[in-house]
N, C-alpha and C positions, 0 to 999 in steps of 0.2 A: 749280016750282020746276028747272029742269032744271039736270043736275050736266055739269059742264064735260068735253066727249069727252077722254078721254084719248089721248097721244099714241101711234101705231101704234109697237108694239115694232121697234127697229132688229135688227139682225143682233147675232148673239152675239159679246159679246167675242173667243174665242176665235176667230174667223172672218177678224178685220180683222187685215188684214197688219202686222207689226210694224217699226218702224222699223229701217233700216239704219244701225247706231252703228259710229261707228269704234273698231275693234279690232282689236287683232295677231290675227293666225292662229295656232294651234298645230298644224295636219294640214297644213299645205304651209308651213312656214318652211323658210329655207335659214338663217337667223344667228339673228334675233328675232321675226320673224314679223312685221315693220312692212312690207315690202312687198309682202308677201300683203293684209294689212290695208286697205292705202289700196288696192290693187286691188279687193277686194270694193267698199271703199264708195265709190268713185268710178265703175265698172264699166268697170276700164281691166287690160291685162295685167297681170301682176306684174312681168312679165319687162322693164315700161318704165321701173318706178320702179329696177328693179335693175338697168340700165344706167347711167341716169341719175347713181343711186348710185356704181354703181362711178368714174364718169369726175369725177364734184364730188369725192371723197376721194382720188385722184388730181391734182386739178389745183386744189388749195386748199385742203382739205380739207373742204371746206364740207362735202359728204356725212358725211364721219363724224361733223361737228358734228350733223350733221340726224337723222344713226342714230340716235348716244349718246343725246341727250334725248328723240327716241321714242321710244325702246325703254325711256327710266325713267317716260314721262311717259302714255303709252297704256295702261292696262288690257288683257289677256290675253283672250281670249275667253270668255266664263261668269266671267268675274271681274268687281267693282268696285273692287277696289286694286290700285294701279298700284304698279311698281316703285320708284320712289322714295317712295311713301306708307310701302313697308316699309323702305326704307332709314335713313327718318328715326325708327321707332316700335323701330327696333334689332336688327329682322329681315335681314340683310344675308344673300344668297346670292351666287352667280356669278355669276347674270344679270344683277344690280345694279353687281357688278364688271365684267363685261364692257365693257357699258355706260359707265359710266365711263370704263374706256379707253380705250375707242372715242372718247368726247369727248374726249378730253384729246390723244389722237394727232389727233385733227383740230385741236384748236386751236396742238399744235405746229407742224402740218403750215401751219396758216394762218399763221400770224405769221412762219414761214421764208420766206412768198410774198409781205410786205408792198411789197415794192420790185417785183416782177412786174405791173405794167399789165396788160399785155396777159392773163397768166393770169388774174387777178381776175375782168375785164371779161369774159373768157369763161365764167368759172363765174356769175357774174352774169344773164349772157342766158340758160346754160341751167338755170336756177334759175327765169329767171320763164317760157321756156318749158314747164317740166316741170308749175309750179304752175296755169299759164293751161291748158293739155289736160287737169289736173285739174280744175279749176273748172269747163271747160265739159262737161265728160265728164257730171259730176255736175250741172248745171244740164239736161243732157238727158236726162237719167232721168228728170227732174222733170218734161218738158216735155208739153204736153194732147197727145192722139194724133193732131190735124192738124200739130202742129210747132210750134203758138206756145205761152206761159204761161199757166199756167194764173192765172185768175183768181178771183175770191174766191165766185161763184156752181158755177163748176165746180167746185172744187177742195171745194167743201162735197158737191157732186153726188156726188164718185167716191169720195168718204168716206162715204158715207150708201151707197153703191152694194154690193149684198152682193157678197163677189169671186167668178169662176168659179170652179167645184169644178174641181180640175186634182189628177191621181194625183199620188203624192208622190214627189219627183226619185230615180232611185237612182243606188248611185256611180258607175257607169260609165255618165251618161248621158251624150251630146256635149256640146258646148260649143264657141262662136263662138272665145273666146280659148284655150282649151284645146286642143282639136284639131285639125290643121292641115285645112285644105278639098282637098281633090282636083279633081280638073278636072269631076266631074259634080255639083260642090256641095254634096253631104255631105260630111259631118266623118268622118272615122277614128280608133277609139283608139289610143292614144300608152300606151307602158308609163308612162311617165313622171307625165302628169297633168299639169304645168304645162309651157314649153316649157322652161324654166331652174328645176329646183325636185327635190324627192325626191317619190317615188311614192306613188298616193294611200294606201294601205297595204301594210305590209308585211308579208307571208305569216309565218303562224304555221312556223316551222319543226318539224317532227316529230322529239318524241327520239332521238339515235344509240340503237342499242340494244347491249349492253355487247360481245355477241358473242367474250366469253372462251372460249366452249369451240368455237366456231369458229374459233378462230386472228386474233381482229379484236381491238385492242387498242382499250380502251377513250379515244371524247374525250371529255375534258373542256372546259368551256367557258372559256376564257380571255379572262382581263380587258385593257382595253385596255392600251397601253402608252403610258409615258410619251413625247412627244418634246420633251422641254425642251432634253434636251441637243442635239439635232439643232437645234432653234431657235436655240440661245445660239451654236453654231457657225458656224451661217448668216448670223446677225447679225454676229458676227463680222469673218465675212469678207465677205460685202457692206460693212461700215463701213470696215473698212480698204481695199475694191477704191476706195470713193469718194472717200475722203480719201486716199489715195496718187493715186490720178491728178488731181487737182482739187490737188495742193499748190505746185506750183510755179509753176502760171499762174493760182490766184485767192489773196486775199487770207484770210488767217488764218479769219478768220469764216467767210467763205463755203466755204471747206474743209471747216470742220467742220460745218458747216450740211449739207451734200451727204451728208458720211460717215454723221453722227447718221440723218439722214433718209432713208437705204439700211437701216439695222440699223434703225430703226424700222416701216419699214415689212414687212420681217421679221417682226418682234416679234410685228405686228399683223394678218398672216397667217399665223401661228402662232396665236393668240388665236380668231381664227377656226375655225381649222381643230381646234384644242380643244374650240371650245365644239359643235363637229357631234359630236366623237368622244368626248368627255366626258374630254377628255386634261387641261385647265386645271389648272398646278402654279401655289402660290406666288408661288416664285422668277422663273415668266414672268412674271409682274405688277408682281412689285416690279422686274425689271427692264424692264419699258417702262413702266414709271412714273419711275424714273430716266435713263432714255434721252431720255423726255420734255422734263422736268426742263434736261437739260444740252442739248435743242436750243433752246428759249427763250434760256438762258446763252448761247449760240454764236450766235442770231438778235442779242443785243443787245450783241455786240462791235464795236467800233469799227470800218472798212471799211481804215483807214489801216494797220491794223497786218499786217504784210507774215509770211512764214512763210521771211525770209534773216534771219538777225542778222549786221549790218554795222556796220561802226566807218568813219567817214565826217568830215572837218576841212576845214571853209571857210575859207580868209583872203583876203579881200581884202584887194587893197594900198592902194586909194584909194576914194574916197565915188562913183566912176561908176562901179568896179566892183562893189559894193555891190549884189548882185539883189534884185527886187522880193520873192522868196520862194524858201526852202529847205525840203526834202520829205526825210523819211526814215523808211521803212518802221517797219523794227524795228532796235533797235540804241543804238550810240552814238554822239553826235553832238556836232561842236563846230566855233561860228560864235564867229573870232577876229577882230576888230572892234579888234584894239588897236592897229594899224597904219591905220587910217583917220580921215584928215583930214577935219573936215566943216566948210566953209566957214563962214565970221561970216554970221549973221542967214538961214544956210540949213536946210533940213531932212533928213534921208536916212530914207527909213522903209524898215523889210523885216518881211518875217515868217517865221517858223519856226518849222517840226512834225513833230512824232517821235510815229509811233502807239505804241510801246509801249518804251520803254527810258530815256533820257539825254540831256538838252537841256542842255549848257554852253554859254555864252555868257562872252564875256571885252569888255568892254567898252573905249573908249579912256579913256584919264586924264584928257582936257582939253576934254570936251563933257556937255555938259548932255544928260542920257537919260531919255525918255519907256517906260515899262515897263509892259506888260499879258500878266501868264504866270499864264496855265490849266492847271491839271491834272484831269482829270476823275474819276481815281482815283490820287492818289499826293502830291508833295510838291512845295514850291516856295520856292527859297531866295533871296535877293535879298542886296544890299549893307546891310550893317546890321545882319545876324541873331545870335544868338548861335552861337557856333561847334558844329557836331556837333549842331544840336537840328532831329533827324528829326521831321516832324510828317505823318503819310502819314493821307488823311482823302478824302472823295469833293467833289467839286466844287469843289475849290480856285481862284481866283479874286481875284490882286490886284494892284494899281496902285498903281505911285509915279512921282516924278519925284527923279531924283537929280541934284545943282547938282552941275558943277568942283568939284575942292578947291579949297581955298585959294591963292592962288598961280599958277593955273593959266593960259595964254595965253587968251585968247578965242576961242574955238569956235561953231559954230552946234548944232544939236539934232539928237538921234539920236532917231528914233521905233518899237520895238521892240515887236510884237506876236509872244510868246511862248507856245506849245501843246503839251501831250504828253496822249496821253489814256488811256497808264497807265505813270507811272515818276516822274520829277524834272524839276524846273527851278532850273538852278542859275546864277544871274548873278553874277559878278565883276568888280571893275572892277581894269584894269593899271596898275602903279605910272606915275606920269608921268615 
């Protein structure tokens, strides 16, 4: 009985090329090593990802959001545990904090840009272009030698074929995406390694001799100096300039958003510089978080709120003089309708809005009045409410129909739509 022939042994496992895994690089990182890892994984110059991240960061904050979450979720090369898993297990370090702050900064900038459709469309198109280029480059690296896709048999043959013996690469070996191409087609070494990034390796500095006997003072290495004070002052200046230059021409919410966004950009730049130089302090991180929260709060302020506090009084004398709409940004507004005589079986409609402050409406004494009064955050007081009963609450919305007092002359109907974003609506009826 013949024994089955054993299959020919394949190449040893150590000769098989390991798959390229998505890992953050530690040698050529600028901030967290995300762009360097993406460049190695997709076989693309990391400077492309760095430029795209920078553009997407300042045009809507999408780049900061992606970079922060990628820093948390992609592990460092040589490690199996990412920063997010370390943070969830209680081992929080500076890298995880910076990643979270970058994501928060990006979320704040994204919320502040929600009304800018052109900027968001540009960010979306740029994101799709970068993703498409990365996918194409990744598929190109796994294509067949003739340019077509690898089928099953070809892929199996490539996997079973022993790899070509090559000498191990040297640290200073040329690379098409790391070294510039000169006129003769060759590549020349550069000192920085990447087009944008730190050098491959820092040369070891020889210890300085004490030299006391020779008259040379001993030089002791100094630790990195803190830059929190400088970053805080620059953030104050940037925030003050951004708010001050737009105070008279923009609504309150928009002006505050511009100032806080400028301050947040300075804090973000300070965090990046601090992560590179080891100068990140808890105070800078706390101020960045507080500024992000304030930016989110400023983005939800109603656009009706103005930066100028004014006192306004509207006094139409006839029903025909009643305007369809009355508006005030911020301040005290009074709509006096006591002299308006609404003709019988007719309806006069008007709308009054105040962004922040107080809206007081005086009704005529002989008309039927339909009222809808709203306050985003504040109080609504209508005729018949208890005196001095102030009830401040969010989303106040009251609807009421007031009949004319007994013995009043016949009159028409007055339809009022009253709204205050932040403040009080008060409706009273004039004496007949």
